[in-house]
N, C-alpha and C positions, 0 to 999 in steps of 0.2 A: 504492500500501499504506499502512495505515496503522502505526506504528511505534510500538514500546513497548521501553522497556529497564528490565530489574528493577532495582532500588537499593536499598543498603544502607537501613537506619533512617534515619543522618542525611542523607538525600538525600529523602525521603518526598516533602517539600514541592517540594523545588527541581526533581523531575519533569517539572513543569508547563513548564518553561521549554525542554524538547525531548523530551517525549513525546505520542504523538499521543492515546494511551487510557493506563487504567492495567491492568496486568497482576496479579491477586491471586493469591497462593501461601494457600490456606486452612490450612495447618497453621501459620502462621503468626499466623492469627487468635485462634488459642487459645493461641499462647506468648507472644504479645507485646501488651503492652495499647496501647501505642503506636500499632503498626502498626493494631491491630483498631479503634480510634479512628478513624486517618485514612480507613479505607474506609467505615466506617458514616456520617463526616460527608461522604465523596465521593459515596457511593452518593445521601443524603441532597439534595446539590445537583444530581444528574441526570449526574454524570461517567459516559462510557463506560469499561465495566468488563468486562475478560476473565476468568473464573474459572479457575485450573488444578485438577488434580488433586492433585498434588504428588508425582509418580510420580518426576521427575527429581532430587527433592531427597530423597525418603526411599527409593528404589528399590522401592517399590510405593505405589498409590493411598492417599491420607487414607482415615481411618476414615468409613465411607459415613455412620453417623448424623450425623455431624459435617459432612458435608460437605453433606447436605441441610439440616442448621440452618442453615448460612451461606449457602444457597442462597436459602432462605426470608428471612432476616435483609439481605442483602446487595441481592439480586435483582441479580445480573449481568447485561450485555446477553448474554453468552454464558459456558455453562459447557462446561467440556470433560470429557466424563465419563471415567470409569476405565478404564484400559487396562493391560496387559501387556508389560511390555519384549521387544518383539523375537519375540512368539508371537502370530502370526496368529489361530489358533482360540481360544483364551481372551479375546484384545481383541475379537473378534465377539461372542462370548458375553454380555462385559460391557456392549459397546454395547445389544444386545438387550435384556438385564437392564433398563438405565439407562431404557428407554423407557416403563416400567410406571408411573412417577411422574408427578405432576402439577407442573409448573414455573410460575414466575410470568409474566404474559402477556410480559413484556418479555424473557423469556430463551430464547434459542435454544440448543438442547445440540447441541455437536458431538463429533464422536469422532477417534480418532488412528489414522494406519493404522501396523501394526505388522506385521513379519514376520521370518521366519529368512533370509530370502533375498529377492531381488528378486522371484521367480515368487510367495511364499506372501504378500509384501505388497501385490502387483497383486490377488490374491486377496481379500485383506483389504479393499482399497480397494472392490471391487467387492460384497462383503457388507454393508460399511456403506452403501453407496451403495443398495444393494436394500432395506435396513432404513430407508430414508427419510430419512437423514442428508444434509443440504443443504449441510453446510461440513465440511471433513475436513482436517484436520491432520498435519503431517509433520514427524518429528523429523528430526536432523540427523547424528547420532551412531552410526547402524548399523553394525555391522562390516562389513556387506556392501558399503558403500558404498566402503570402502578404508581405509588404514592411517594416513596422513599426513592432516595438517588441509586441506591441497590437495586430496588424493584424496577425503575425505570430502565436500569441497563440490562437486567434480566428479561425484559420486557421486549425490549429493541432486540436483544440477543435471538430471542425466541422467534421473533417475525424473520428478522432476516435470515435466521437457519430454514424457516420454512420457504422462503423465497428460491434460497440457494437449493434448495432439495427438489423443487420443483422443476421439471422438464422443460415447462412451458417457458421458462426465465433462463434456460441453459445459457442463452446467447448474450442474454441481458449483464450489462456492467454496473456497478452500484459505487456510490459516492455517500459517505456516512457525514451527514452532519452534525456536528457537537458532541457531547456526551455529559452526563450526569457524574460519572467516576472513571478517570482515566484507564483502569486494567480492563474496561471491556473489551477494549480491542483484541485481545490477547485470545478470547475465545472463538475468535473467526478462523484462527489457525494461518493466517495469512491468505487464505481463500484468494486464489486468483479472479475472481469475477467482482472480488472488492476493489479498485481501483486504487480511491483517494479516499482521505477523510481531512475534515478540518475541526478544529475546536482551539478554545483558547484557554480551556482548561488550567494547563501549567502553568500559563503567564498570570492568569487571574490568581490561581493559588499562590504564585510569588508576591503577587501583590498584596494577599493577605498573609505573609510571612509563615505561609504553610509551604513545609517542604516534603516531597513524595517520598513515601517508604516504599520497601520492596514489595509490598503489597498494593501499593496505590493510595486512593482514599475512600471514606465511607462516606462523606457528606462531599457536594458541591460547591466549589469556592463560592463566598457570597459577595465579592468582588465581580463586576461586570464592565463589558467594555465600553457600555454607553457612558458610567460614572467615572471612567478612567482614562480616555483616549487623551485627554490632555495632561497627563501626569508629566511632572516633568524628572529628568532623568534621574537626577540627584536623590530623587525618592522612590528609586526603583534598586533592589540590590541584584545586581546583574548575576552574582554567582549564585543567587536563587533561581534565576530564570536558567541559567545554563544547567543546574541541576535537575529541576524539573524536566525541561525539555529532554534531557539525556536519559533520566530515568523513566520518563513516557515510553521510549523507543525500548528500554531494558525490559520493563515490565511486560511489555505486548509482543516482545521475541521480532522486532523489528532490527533490521540493519543499522548499526550508529550510522550519525552523520558524521560528516568530515573531522577531522580531529582537529582538536582548537587548543589554545593554550589560553585561558581565565585570564591571567593578569595581562598577557599582551592584548586580548580582545577588548578588555576593559580601558585600556590606554587608548586605543583605536577609537573605540566608542565615545568615552571623555573629550577626543581632540576632535571629534566631529569627522 
């Protein structure tokens, strides 16, 4: 699986030390000049970029015209078309609507499985596949997964494994959106159909002064990106960030990222 952890502004350049690709939130391209500049330059360099539709951050997908603008400008490798939280019919309708547009040659469109319960989520997955989507995204927070962080992780594991074991989805690739607890991903045993994941969990845990253990976490970090995007680098313990992002890979059985020297990186980041 390719791994990406969303970061606050002060860690935009630092993320190359622990991320396999860049995860772009399009509403921030309009709100923050430094964020926009970073992704325009990253796109020009040919970095692999997955662009979200910002539903999780805004409560609804970002403005359609602005999404289309940024797809054209950034030309992401993947774009997650707008979905509607835990609504299978509206999500399938949106997925069909977004098929009408012409996308950059390099951009693959993907769709999110949503549903009011497991049955409707399964129906949504089937509808999206039948619409022609080759890669589907699965969010972590559906209420029907369970109440606690561990319950939610187990609920998604159960749902994902059913999809992976169904021959109707044998040619479908998957992206896992976020997580409640970081150790969830180890349960998938690096299944080749799960191509990518994104989660800010190790970053947010570091901002909470919480270090991953070899068992991961029992609770989801309280910190979130909406409240911490503007955090100053001097208020971030970068050693904790590197510890958590390294442990994230270790506890899930992922290959380590490029080796780094913590002190050298700290000096590089502080010097801009």
